[in-house]
C-alpha positions in Angstrom: 28.7 -20.9 -13.1 26.2 -18.3 -12.2 24.9 -15.6 -14.6 27.0 -12.1 -13.8 26.0 -8.7 -15.3 28.5 -7.3 -17.9 27.7 -3.7 -16.9 26.9 -1.7 -13.8 23.2 -0.7 -13.7 23.0 2.8 -12.6 21.1 4.4 -9.6 18.6 6.0 -12.0 18.2 2.5 -13.5 17.8 0.4 -10.1 15.4 2.9 -8.5 13.1 3.3 -11.6 12.8 -0.5 -11.3 12.4 -0.6 -7.4 9.5 2.4 -8.0 7.5 0.0 -10.3 7.2 -3.0 -7.3 4.3 -2.1 -5.4 4.5 -3.0 -1.3 1.8 -4.8 -0.4 -0.2 -3.1 2.5 -1.8 -5.5 5.3 -5.0 -4.2 6.3 -6.4 -5.4 9.7 -9.4 -4.5 11.4 -9.1 -2.4 14.3 -10.2 -3.8 17.5 -11.9 -0.9 18.9 -14.0 0.1 16.4 -13.5 -2.4 13.6 -12.7 -0.2 10.6 -9.7 -1.3 8.1 -6.3 0.0 9.4 -2.8 -0.7 8.4 -1.2 -3.4 10.6 1.3 -1.9 13.6 -0.1 1.7 13.3 -2.4 3.9 15.2 -5.9 3.6 13.8 -7.0 6.9 12.3 -10.3 6.8 13.0 -10.5 6.3 16.6 -6.9 6.7 17.9 -6.4 3.3 19.4 -3.4 1.3 19.2 -3.9 -2.2 20.3 -6.3 -1.8 23.6 -4.6 1.5 24.3 -6.0 5.0 23.4 -3.0 7.2 22.3 -2.8 10.7 22.4 -1.4 13.2 19.8 1.4 14.0 22.5 2.0 10.4 23.6 4.7 9.0 21.2 4.9 5.3 20.6 7.8 3.1 19.5 6.9 0.1 17.7 9.6 -2.5 17.2 8.8 -5.7 15.5 10.5 -8.8 17.3 
């Protein structure tokens, strides 16, 4: 028999618990300037994403396969 909770946890209690879980941030080196950046985002230092320079007016939609 599996353990089942006797009472329902409130949304505040659930959210407080989840807020304590720190999400791991994957840092990778930028291919253009070699500075650390968050993966799957535009580099803040040089403005490149992959091998392409992204302008502020250009919107890129990234989807993970």
